[in-house]
VEXTIRO-613247 format. One line per field, with one value per residue (C-alpha): residue number from 1; residue in one letter; x negated, z, y. Coordinates in nm, 4 decimals. Layout:
BEGIN
i (NUM|...);
aa (A|...);
east (X|...);
up (Z|...);
north (Y|...);
This chain:
BEGIN
i (1|2|3|4|5|6|7|8|9|10|11|12|13|14|15|16|17|18|19|20|21|22|23|24|25|26|27|28|29|30|31|32|33|34|35|36|37|38|39|40|41|42|43|44|45|46|47|48|49|50|51|52|53|54|55|56|57|58|59|60|61|62|63|64|65|66|67|68|69|70|71|72|73|74|75|76|77|78|79|80|81|82|83|84|85|86|87|88|89|90|91|92|93|94|95|96|97|98|99|100|101|102|103|104|105|106|107|108|109|110|111|112|113|114|115|116|117|118|119|120|121|122|123|124|125|126|127|128|129|130|131|132|133|134|135|136|137|138|139|140|141|142|143|144|145|146|147|148|149|150|151|152|153|154|155|156|157|158|159|160|161|162|163|164|165|166|167|168|169|170|171|172|173|174|175|176|177|178|179|180|181|182|183|184|185|186|187|188|189|190|191|192|193|194|195|196|197|198|199|200|201|202|203|204|205|206|207|208|209|210|211|212|213|214|215|216|217|218|219|220|221|222|223|224|225|226|227|228|229|230|231|232|233|234|235|236|237|238|239|240|241|242|243|244|245|246|247|248|249|250|251|252|253|254|255|256|257|258|259|260|261|262|263|264|265|266|267|268|269|270|271|272|273|274|275|276|277|278|279|280|281|282|283|284|285|286|287|288|289|290|291|292|293|294|295|296|297|298|299|300|301|302|303|304|305|306|307|308|309|310|311|312|313|314|315|316|317|318|319|320|321|322|323|324|325|326|327|328|329|330|331|332|333|334|335|336|337|338|339|340|341|342|343|344|345|346|347|348|349|350|351|352|353|354|355|356|357|358|359|360|361|362|363|364|365|366|367|368|369|370|371|372|373|374|375|376|377|378|379|380|381|382|383|384|385|386|387|388|389|390|391|392|393|394|395|396|397|398|399|400|401|402|403|404|405|406|407|408|409|410|411|412|413|414|415|416|417|418|419|420|421|422|423|424|425|426|427|428|429|430|431|432|433|434|435|436|437|438|439|440|441|442|443|444|445|446|447|448|449|450|451|452|453|454|455|456|457|458|459|460|461|462|463|464|465|466|467|468|469|470|471|472|473|474|475|476|477|478|479|480|481|482|483|484|485|486|487|488|489|490|491|492|493|494|495|496|497|498|499|500|501|502|503|504|505|506|507|508|509|510|511|512|513|514|515|516|517|518|519|520|521|522|523|524|525|526|527|528|529|530|531|532|533|534);
aa (M|Y|H|V|A|Q|S|R|S|L|S|D|F|N|L|N|G|R|S|K|A|G|V|F|L|G|C|L|L|C|L|S|I|G|C|D|D|K|T|S|S|G|G|D|A|G|E|S|A|G|I|E|A|G|S|M|A|G|E|D|A|G|E|A|A|G|E|T|A|G|E|A|A|G|A|T|A|G|E|A|A|G|A|T|A|G|E|A|A|G|A|T|A|G|E|V|A|G|D|A|A|G|D|E|A|G|D|A|A|G|D|T|A|G|D|A|A|G|E|M|M|P|E|I|A|A|E|C|Q|E|R|P|T|P|D|P|Q|I|A|W|R|E|E|A|S|C|Q|G|D|G|E|A|L|K|I|R|H|L|R|D|P|R|C|P|T|Y|V|E|G|P|E|R|A|P|G|V|S|V|S|L|E|G|V|V|V|T|R|I|F|E|D|S|F|A|V|Q|D|A|D|G|G|A|Y|S|G|L|W|V|Y|N|N|Q|R|A|D|L|G|I|E|P|G|S|V|V|Y|L|E|G|E|L|I|E|F|Y|T|V|T|E|L|I|V|R|A|D|G|V|Q|V|I|G|Q|Q|P|P|P|E|P|I|I|V|S|E|P|A|M|I|A|D|G|G|D|W|V|E|P|L|E|S|V|L|I|E|V|Q|E|A|T|I|T|N|T|A|P|D|C|P|R|D|F|D|M|F|I|V|Q|E|S|L|R|I|S|V|E|A|E|L|D|Y|T|P|S|R|A|D|L|V|R|S|V|K|G|V|L|H|Y|S|F|D|H|Q|K|L|L|L|A|A|E|D|D|L|E|V|L|R|C|G|G|Q|P|D|K|C|E|I|S|E|C|R|V|E|V|D|T|P|E|A|G|A|V|I|I|T|E|I|Q|N|N|P|N|G|E|D|D|L|R|E|Y|I|E|L|Y|N|P|H|S|S|P|I|S|I|D|G|W|V|L|Q|D|C|G|D|R|S|V|T|L|S|G|D|I|E|A|R|S|H|Y|V|I|A|S|S|M|N|R|Q|E|N|G|G|V|D|A|Q|A|E|L|G|D|L|F|L|P|N|G|Y|G|S|V|L|L|F|D|Q|N|D|V|L|V|D|Q|V|R|Y|T|P|G|G|E|G|W|P|D|R|R|S|G|Q|A|L|E|L|I|E|P|A|A|D|N|R|D|G|A|S|W|V|A|G|E|D|S|Y|G|E|G|G|K|G|S|P|G|R|A|T|R|R);
east (0.4790|0.4597|0.2563|0.3847|0.1208|0.2078|0.0212|-0.2767|-0.3151|-0.5043|-0.8094|-0.8792|-0.8864|-0.9399|-0.9135|-1.0311|-0.9123|-0.5691|-0.4412|-0.4334|-0.1470|0.0510|-0.0310|0.0601|0.3923|0.4933|0.3906|0.5679|0.8892|0.8629|0.8182|1.1059|1.3663|1.2225|1.0911|1.0748|0.7249|0.7386|0.5059|0.5904|0.4323|0.4429|0.2554|0.3928|0.1113|0.3361|0.5822|0.3060|0.1481|0.4838|0.5497|0.2013|0.2569|0.5851|0.4031|0.1369|0.1664|0.0897|0.0169|-0.3308|-0.1843|0.0745|-0.1875|-0.4044|-0.1063|-0.0231|-0.3704|-0.3622|-0.0193|-0.1180|-0.4391|-0.2753|0.0281|-0.1912|-0.4108|-0.1096|0.0397|-0.2883|-0.3403|0.0191|0.1328|-0.1322|0.0661|0.3698|0.1769|0.3893|0.7054|0.5524|0.4109|0.7400|0.9203|0.6706|0.6623|1.0322|1.0978|0.9425|0.9953|1.2600|1.1779|0.8363|0.5427|0.1818|-0.0204|0.2576|0.5009|0.2499|0.1618|0.5267|0.6148|0.3114|0.3774|0.7446|0.6706|0.3908|0.6088|0.8921|0.6611|0.5027|0.8465|0.9738|0.6731|0.5363|0.1660|0.0438|-0.2453|-0.5360|-0.4616|-0.1141|-0.2578|-0.5404|-0.4173|-0.6862|-0.7977|-0.7589|-1.0830|-1.1897|-1.0231|-1.1845|-1.2528|-1.0298|-1.0528|-0.8615|-1.0234|-0.8613|-0.9511|-0.8010|-0.7916|-1.1202|-1.1784|-1.0603|-0.9371|-0.6041|-0.3239|-0.2982|-0.0408|-0.2555|-0.2918|0.0876|0.1419|-0.1508|-0.0564|-0.4273|-0.4518|-0.3600|-0.1605|0.0652|0.4336|0.7187|1.0286|1.3863|1.5914|1.8232|1.8144|1.7365|1.3774|1.0427|0.9491|0.6362|0.4403|0.1686|-0.0519|-0.2541|-0.0873|-0.0529|0.2624|0.2105|0.5506|0.8974|1.2323|1.5965|1.6326|1.2922|0.9217|0.6004|0.2965|-0.0506|-0.3524|-0.5893|-0.8615|-0.6297|-0.6869|-0.4731|-0.1502|-0.2146|0.1269|0.4571|0.8097|0.9857|1.3636|1.4881|1.7908|1.9565|1.8554|1.7162|1.4794|1.1535|0.9298|0.6937|0.5234|0.2677|-0.0508|0.1235|-0.0530|0.2177|0.2957|0.5769|0.7925|1.0653|1.1866|1.0107|1.2281|1.1858|1.4512|1.5059|1.1381|1.0150|0.8488|1.0365|1.0120|1.3440|1.2892|1.5094|1.4365|1.2656|1.0475|0.8476|0.5901|0.3554|0.0100|-0.2006|-0.2400|-0.4861|-0.4920|-0.2900|-0.4970|-0.6155|-0.3996|-0.5321|-0.5725|-0.4293|-0.5548|-0.3174|0.0430|0.1538|-0.0403|0.2134|0.5216|0.7686|0.5711|0.2375|-0.0470|-0.0782|0.2851|0.2515|-0.0865|0.0010|0.3611|0.4422|0.0918|0.0344|-0.0599|-0.1741|-0.1371|-0.3156|-0.2951|0.0256|0.2743|0.6473|0.8081|1.1683|1.3783|1.7052|1.6055|1.9363|2.1738|2.4693|2.3857|2.1458|1.9288|1.6799|1.4078|1.1725|0.9176|0.5514|0.3383|0.6430|0.6180|0.6210|0.9296|0.8948|1.1855|1.2391|1.3247|1.2534|1.4146|1.2329|1.2830|1.1089|1.3219|1.1271|1.0869|0.9694|0.6067|0.5147|0.1835|0.1799|-0.1624|-0.1040|0.1814|0.1518|0.4054|0.4748|0.5085|0.8497|1.0930|1.4693|1.7583|1.5524|1.2620|0.9230|0.8823|0.6755|0.8818|0.8052|0.8696|0.7402|0.7162|0.3453|0.2947|0.3664|0.1521|0.2802|0.1618|0.4509|0.3922|0.7077|0.9157|1.2829|1.4809|1.6302|1.9949|2.2418|2.5605|2.7213|3.0231|2.9386|3.2099|3.3942|3.7223|3.8007|3.9184|4.2683|4.3075|4.6595|4.6647|4.8902|4.9139|5.0154|4.7493|4.6069|4.2584|4.3316|4.0014|3.6304|3.3467|3.0381|2.8274|2.8637|2.6565|2.3576|2.2618|2.4669|2.4159|2.5783|2.8614|3.0196|3.3760|3.6693|4.0338|4.3112|4.6872|4.9830|5.2830|5.5317|5.7761|5.6106|5.2529|5.0220|4.7598|4.4214|4.2573|4.0109|4.0459|3.7248|3.6196|3.3322|3.1642|3.1015|2.7753|2.7325|2.7747|3.0898|3.2527|3.5220|3.8124|4.0404|4.3365|4.6534|4.7374|5.0473|5.3463|5.2883|4.9502|4.5887|4.2952|3.9388|3.6271|3.3145|2.9397|2.9617|3.2516|3.0648|3.2039|2.8719|2.6967|2.9592|3.0231|3.3581|3.5598|3.7990|3.7304|3.8878|3.6097|3.2533|3.1295|2.8467|2.6285|2.8651|2.7377|2.8817|2.6575|2.6642|2.7032|2.9082|3.0559|3.3247|3.5500|3.7450|3.9882|4.0775|4.3196|4.2496|4.3448|4.0955|4.3761|4.2869|4.4880|4.3439|4.0327|3.8783|3.5906|3.4801|3.2345|3.0274|3.2508|3.3767|3.5689|3.8818|3.7327|3.6965|3.3600|3.2462|2.9784|2.7826|3.0093|3.3376|3.5267|3.7448|4.1121|4.4050|4.6729|4.9473|4.9773|5.2114|4.9539|4.7537|4.4179|4.2523|4.3011|4.0464|4.3131|4.4905|4.2012|4.0890|3.7817|3.8281|3.8852|3.9587|3.6623|3.6858|3.3522|2.9829|3.0195|3.2017|3.5439|3.8318|4.1219|4.0132|4.2992|4.5667|4.7610|4.5992|4.7192|4.7899);
up (-3.0068|-3.3835|-3.5093|-3.7251|-3.7889|-3.8781|-4.1704|-4.1102|-4.2840|-4.6111|-4.6542|-4.9949|-5.2425|-5.5973|-5.9218|-6.2168|-6.0375|-5.9560|-5.6152|-5.5553|-5.3183|-5.6144|-5.8160|-5.5218|-5.4614|-5.8173|-5.7770|-5.4434|-5.5929|-5.8669|-5.6087|-5.4002|-5.6695|-5.9988|-6.2762|-6.6533|-6.7912|-6.9355|-6.9141|-6.9975|-7.3056|-7.5044|-7.5405|-7.2467|-6.9963|-6.7400|-6.7575|-6.7362|-6.4401|-6.2691|-6.3006|-6.1723|-5.8856|-5.8025|-5.7611|-5.5317|-5.1582|-4.9089|-4.9362|-5.0831|-5.3681|-5.4306|-5.4485|-5.6801|-5.9080|-5.9004|-6.0143|-6.2859|-6.4076|-6.3981|-6.5927|-6.8523|-6.8967|-6.9186|-7.1822|-7.3825|-7.3633|-7.4582|-7.7665|-7.8788|-7.8317|-7.7291|-7.6169|-7.5565|-7.3413|-7.0395|-7.2244|-7.3823|-7.0548|-6.8874|-7.1452|-7.1034|-6.7261|-6.7055|-6.7655|-6.4277|-6.2225|-6.3738|-6.5341|-6.3786|-6.6238|-6.6494|-6.3367|-6.1171|-6.2504|-6.2085|-5.8545|-5.7569|-5.9094|-5.7557|-5.4086|-5.4198|-5.5424|-5.2934|-5.0036|-5.1108|-5.1496|-4.8143|-4.6491|-4.8316|-4.8068|-4.4727|-4.4163|-4.6200|-4.5131|-4.7472|-4.7384|-4.8791|-5.1625|-5.2540|-5.1614|-4.9933|-5.1887|-4.9930|-4.9078|-5.1405|-5.0665|-4.7706|-4.8458|-4.6665|-4.6740|-4.9845|-5.0354|-4.9057|-4.5548|-4.5144|-4.2074|-4.1152|-3.9295|-3.5713|-3.6254|-3.4739|-3.7203|-3.8184|-4.0068|-4.3192|-4.3317|-4.3677|-4.5972|-4.8391|-5.1476|-5.2098|-4.8946|-4.8778|-4.5586|-4.7386|-4.6504|-4.8651|-4.6490|-4.7732|-4.8400|-4.5488|-4.2091|-4.1023|-4.1935|-4.1493|-3.7821|-3.7032|-3.3916|-3.3698|-3.0771|-3.0241|-3.2798|-3.1917|-3.1956|-3.4061|-3.4126|-3.2706|-3.4350|-3.3352|-3.3829|-3.5271|-3.4777|-3.6758|-3.5753|-3.7246|-3.6934|-3.4636|-3.7297|-4.0059|-4.3776|-4.6663|-4.5730|-4.2014|-4.1266|-4.0396|-3.9872|-3.6834|-3.6428|-3.2836|-3.3427|-3.0084|-2.9886|-2.6462|-2.4396|-2.5012|-2.2810|-2.5678|-2.6804|-2.9456|-2.8511|-2.6828|-2.7626|-2.8045|-2.8618|-3.1163|-3.2013|-3.4603|-3.8136|-4.1183|-4.4093|-4.7171|-4.6530|-4.9697|-5.0638|-4.7114|-4.5131|-4.1823|-3.8612|-3.6795|-3.3056|-3.0020|-2.6663|-2.5395|-2.8504|-2.7521|-2.4720|-2.3867|-2.3153|-2.3105|-2.4023|-2.6282|-2.8546|-3.1735|-3.4862|-3.6685|-3.9721|-4.3204|-4.4858|-4.8377|-5.0512|-5.3439|-5.2160|-5.5509|-5.4646|-5.1907|-5.3530|-5.5785|-5.8222|-5.6535|-5.6630|-5.2846|-5.1807|-5.1189|-4.9413|-4.7230|-4.6486|-4.2783|-4.2210|-4.0358|-4.2961|-4.2868|-4.5718|-4.5537|-4.7335|-4.9234|-5.0510|-4.9913|-5.3355|-5.2639|-4.9485|-5.0900|-5.2922|-5.2348|-5.2876|-5.2336|-4.9592|-4.6801|-4.5405|-4.3594|-4.6198|-4.8054|-5.0791|-5.0917|-5.4044|-5.6214|-5.5393|-5.1770|-4.9574|-4.5892|-4.3848|-4.0625|-3.7882|-3.5006|-3.3700|-3.5133|-3.4627|-3.7951|-4.1106|-4.4124|-4.6722|-5.0309|-5.0714|-4.7039|-4.6585|-4.4686|-4.3078|-4.1760|-4.1567|-4.0084|-4.0549|-4.1316|-4.5002|-4.5568|-4.8356|-4.8129|-5.0317|-5.3508|-5.2372|-5.0710|-4.7841|-4.4809|-4.1663|-3.9332|-3.5856|-3.3536|-3.3677|-3.2854|-3.6221|-3.8238|-3.8654|-4.1014|-4.2181|-4.3139|-4.6493|-4.6872|-4.8764|-4.8312|-4.8098|-5.1400|-5.1805|-5.2384|-5.3616|-5.5032|-5.3098|-5.0694|-5.2113|-5.5415|-5.3597|-5.0704|-4.7324|-4.7910|-5.1470|-5.1877|-5.1724|-5.3628|-5.0534|-5.2318|-5.0313|-4.6933|-4.5427|-4.2038|-4.0643|-4.0998|-3.9563|-4.0066|-3.7105|-3.6623|-3.4415|-3.6293|-3.9841|-4.1060|-4.4730|-4.4169|-4.1771|-4.2713|-4.4040|-4.5019|-4.4673|-4.6968|-4.6393|-4.8778|-4.6863|-4.9685|-5.0318|-5.3547|-5.4574|-5.5913|-5.8583|-5.7806|-6.1107|-6.1997|-5.8660|-5.7175|-5.3534|-5.2937|-5.0573|-5.1095|-5.2820|-5.5856|-5.4324|-5.5247|-5.5947|-5.8545|-5.7263|-5.8917|-5.8081|-5.6108|-5.2559|-5.1527|-5.0024|-4.6494|-4.6436|-4.5740|-4.8145|-4.6780|-4.8708|-4.6872|-4.7399|-4.7897|-4.8416|-4.6518|-4.2964|-4.1665|-4.2991|-4.2414|-3.8743|-3.9029|-4.1548|-4.4160|-4.7112|-5.0554|-5.2199|-5.1619|-5.0990|-5.3516|-5.3400|-5.1040|-4.7471|-4.4371|-4.2346|-3.8592|-3.8049|-4.0293|-4.3297|-4.5951|-4.7682|-5.0787|-5.2789|-5.6408|-5.8714|-6.2307|-6.3497|-6.1097|-5.8877|-5.5171|-5.3325|-4.9818|-4.8038|-4.4558|-4.3271|-4.0026|-3.7312|-3.4714|-3.1909|-3.0516|-3.2529|-3.1731|-3.2900|-3.0467|-2.8910|-2.9837|-2.8843|-3.1357|-3.2875|-3.2397|-3.5607|-3.6236|-3.6281|-3.7415|-3.4711|-3.7277|-4.1056|-4.0733|-3.8714|-4.0343|-4.1013|-4.1595|-3.7888|-3.5545|-3.2846|-3.5034|-3.4670|-3.1802|-3.1091|-3.1759|-2.8666|-2.9987|-3.0975|-3.4522|-3.4446|-3.4115|-3.6104|-3.3345|-3.2287|-3.4571|-3.6469|-4.0091|-4.2177|-3.9536|-3.7745|-3.4924|-3.1525|-2.9155);
north (1.0522|1.0688|1.3606|1.6452|1.9075|2.2643|2.4143|2.6401|2.9770|3.0058|3.2180|3.3689|3.0816|3.2065|3.0191|3.2299|3.5372|3.3885|3.2855|2.9095|2.9776|3.1040|2.7961|2.5740|2.7490|2.6732|2.3087|2.2861|2.4206|2.1582|1.8826|2.0167|2.0829|1.9587|2.1830|2.1847|2.1780|2.5268|2.8257|3.1846|3.3387|3.6621|3.9810|4.1747|4.1880|4.3526|4.0641|3.8034|3.9722|4.0117|3.6387|3.5679|3.8038|3.6359|3.3059|3.4515|3.4409|3.7178|4.0888|4.0390|3.8350|4.1073|4.3813|4.1726|4.1127|4.4826|4.5770|4.3120|4.4258|4.7896|4.7403|4.5187|4.7437|5.0529|4.8906|4.7859|5.1298|5.3001|5.0896|5.1034|5.4567|5.7118|6.0156|5.8021|5.5558|5.6225|5.5328|5.2191|5.1023|5.1732|4.9614|4.6761|4.6825|4.7453|4.3766|4.3140|4.6215|4.8443|5.1779|5.2413|5.2658|5.1543|5.0985|5.2274|4.9636|4.6820|4.7860|4.8117|4.4746|4.3103|4.4513|4.3511|3.9990|3.9555|4.0704|3.8400|3.5422|3.6149|3.6176|3.3075|3.0831|2.9583|2.9437|2.6502|2.4317|2.3761|2.0018|2.0745|2.2800|2.0455|1.6993|1.4901|1.1866|0.8619|0.6902|0.4096|0.0777|-0.0956|-0.4603|-0.7080|-1.0851|-1.1902|-1.5281|-1.8455|-1.9554|-2.3005|-2.5243|-2.6859|-3.0087|-2.9780|-2.6214|-2.5202|-2.4490|-2.0813|-1.8785|-1.8551|-2.2330|-2.2556|-1.9577|-1.9589|-2.1659|-2.2229|-2.4366|-2.8080|-2.7411|-2.4884|-2.5278|-2.3980|-2.4072|-2.4366|-2.1264|-2.1950|-2.3607|-2.6235|-2.5543|-2.7265|-2.7722|-2.5703|-2.4748|-2.2090|-2.1129|-1.7963|-1.5688|-1.2003|-0.9866|-0.6734|-0.4994|-0.5666|-0.4940|-0.5332|-0.9095|-0.9979|-0.9425|-0.9843|-1.1871|-1.2307|-1.4483|-1.2618|-1.2474|-1.1198|-1.1619|-1.2818|-1.4637|-1.3987|-1.2431|-1.4109|-1.2788|-1.4283|-1.4255|-1.4182|-1.6396|-1.5707|-1.2022|-1.2865|-1.0735|-1.2568|-1.0423|-0.9628|-0.6423|-0.5502|-0.7332|-1.0270|-1.3544|-1.6167|-1.9805|-2.0247|-2.3216|-2.3059|-2.3786|-2.2355|-2.1206|-1.9020|-1.6365|-1.4309|-1.4828|-1.3929|-1.6713|-1.6683|-1.8660|-1.9078|-1.9393|-1.9822|-1.8218|-2.1371|-2.1432|-1.8338|-1.8340|-1.5476|-1.6905|-1.3745|-1.0094|-0.8282|-0.5216|-0.5801|-0.6485|-0.3386|-0.2607|-0.3227|0.0176|0.0235|0.3115|0.2484|0.2155|0.0717|-0.2447|-0.3278|-0.1722|-0.3542|-0.5684|-0.4964|-0.7459|-0.7684|-0.8141|-1.1896|-1.2098|-0.9081|-1.0039|-0.9434|-0.8023|-0.4736|-0.2101|0.1519|0.4017|0.7359|1.0724|0.9954|1.2541|1.2070|1.2015|1.0956|1.1135|0.9758|0.6672|0.4892|0.7822|0.7775|0.5259|0.6157|0.3374|0.5663|0.5295|0.7577|0.6972|0.7961|0.8262|0.7505|0.3816|0.2613|0.2675|0.3518|0.2154|0.4100|0.1594|0.4015|0.7193|1.0212|1.3927|1.4502|1.4700|1.3395|1.6143|1.6000|1.7242|1.6728|1.4947|1.1651|1.1637|0.8136|0.5643|0.2159|-0.0572|-0.4210|-0.5072|-0.6616|-0.7468|-0.7042|-0.5882|-0.6113|-0.3926|-0.4094|-0.1633|-0.0739|-0.1073|0.1847|0.0441|0.3180|0.6962|0.6754|0.5063|0.8217|1.1330|1.4007|1.7422|1.9705|2.1343|2.3407|2.0846|2.0000|1.6746|1.5596|1.6422|1.3623|1.5200|1.2067|1.0793|0.7994|0.5764|0.5392|0.6118|0.8425|0.7175|0.8542|0.7209|0.5685|0.1885|-0.0489|-0.2697|-0.5911|-0.7771|-0.6761|-0.7094|-0.8670|-1.0002|-0.9208|-1.1288|-0.9137|-1.0293|-1.4048|-1.6277|-1.7648|-1.6700|-1.3719|-1.4586|-1.7996|-1.7192|-1.3874|-1.3856|-1.1645|-1.2652|-1.1421|-1.1815|-1.1881|-1.0512|-1.1143|-1.3970|-1.5122|-1.6012|-1.3300|-1.3964|-1.2411|-1.3358|-1.0617|-0.8827|-0.7410|-0.7286|-0.4874|-0.2420|0.1281|0.0448|-0.1739|-0.5199|-0.7076|-1.0430|-1.1188|-1.3276|-1.5807|-1.8012|-1.7309|-1.6329|-1.8215|-1.6408|-1.5178|-1.6905|-1.6095|-1.6335|-1.6479|-1.5452|-1.6648|-1.6668|-2.0426|-2.2809|-2.5535|-2.5696|-2.7012|-2.3923|-2.1226|-2.1978|-2.3751|-2.1692|-2.3130|-2.0829|-2.0525|-1.8462|-1.7258|-1.3715|-1.4015|-1.0903|-0.9078|-0.8743|-0.7107|-0.4756|-0.5262|-0.1517|0.0739|-0.1025|-0.0968|-0.3491|-0.2437|-0.4564|-0.3684|-0.5487|-0.6524|-0.3031|-0.1375|-0.0086|0.0138|-0.2496|-0.2029|-0.0797|-0.0821|0.1329|-0.0265|0.0832|-0.1078|0.0228|0.3488|0.6091|0.4072|0.0781|-0.2146|-0.2894|-0.6384|-0.8858|-1.0884|-1.3532|-1.1665|-1.0944|-0.7898|-0.8958|-0.6835|-0.6976|-0.7622|-0.7279|-0.4300|-0.2320|0.0491|-0.1159|0.2228|0.2948|0.1385|0.1075|-0.1501|-0.3919|-0.6151|-0.8280|-1.1997|-1.4154|-1.7661|-1.9821|-2.1160|-2.3018|-2.2319|-1.9097|-1.7258|-1.6070|-1.5110|-1.6645|-1.7126|-1.8510|-1.8094|-1.5367|-1.3410|-1.4604|-1.1726);
């Protein structure tokens, strides 16, 4: 299980006579909700002490604040008004505690604030108050280690540009044929896994794509023989393998992770992102600084030390909260969707100390339009292929249909998702005809689809997704919010497109859609560019 430690109680920690718990509570509130960099000032000692007391935690802090407020208010009153000291002190302390005067007002304010703070604030561990400093960076092998005479080919020989055996694969399949023997599986994900050279070091990691999503019988520590095609997939060196290209030849403990003391070194723009790509990494003693980095979208990520994304790829009971202390997180360094991140594959890879923080709020609407926003309906979204056979980024497509008796110009129309990814369309859709926008217009690449336009930056998630169509005047023409199955939507296997039963059906209703049954090519089953046959 992952580890979430509860905070331990504080003893008396004093800083120049003030409670460190009070100081920490103020800092914690700033981390949790954001604070202006302002401090109270003025000559009213009662007010100052009351504020101080409000920031202290526990009954002892309240009593200490009461004594401080009382002494300061009494001194102020004595100097200012002599016989009228009670009234002056009452006026001064009244800003904190009502009409009470002098010591009595300070004590009352201090006790009240202390009680309230004690009730509001959980017991906070010393590590939360004084954040541990990560250990100095442990040296790891950064220098090149190229292939020697008679030495078997290793991952780093292929990936390190300083080596003569370096291979830079194409951006798309088919790639460069490669075989590797004796590499070790470090972590496993839904349709991919990471491997490393057993002795680690720079450029020792490799991302492996399980092309057929087959059960390969591997686990962390499996020693494997791999045979596949090497490509450079969105800057990530990736080996595409088929089921018969993976053989387990042994078992050993996975390589120890490289401990990185400065997360910024492996975050976006960091100096170590290339040599440590796909390598197992550990980060220690890091504070969670953002739990909604992609608001209004939610990709199950949080950020530590204001720089490094942690992508949660495992089921966790823990909800990441701002200001919590990550004692240790292990993951594979990966790049996708414009960001570097550690992929957290197992709950055992996370150890957290709760420090009383809260998740960031994301109050922005998930989408620029609501689900029930009226639609112009001049053109209809009739088919969605979001999970084709093979490479998703090459074989996804969306089909539009013009149900009218005359052509419709789509110049300046925009097809987009609920995020910020979109493609601008052009041309005409002929009367009562279909119009297909695919990842590629090359039939050899897109799996057998005749397409009229390309999706560009738009991609279609395999799970929950959205497709919105706007005309040149930014009027919503049509939209679909699809799901991976259930909730009235058809269950589908990999390769099956979503097909609208007929153009007149309500495409907001999952019951109006069916799973594709007719093969259109290597990409899967559906009817791109033609009517659904049912």
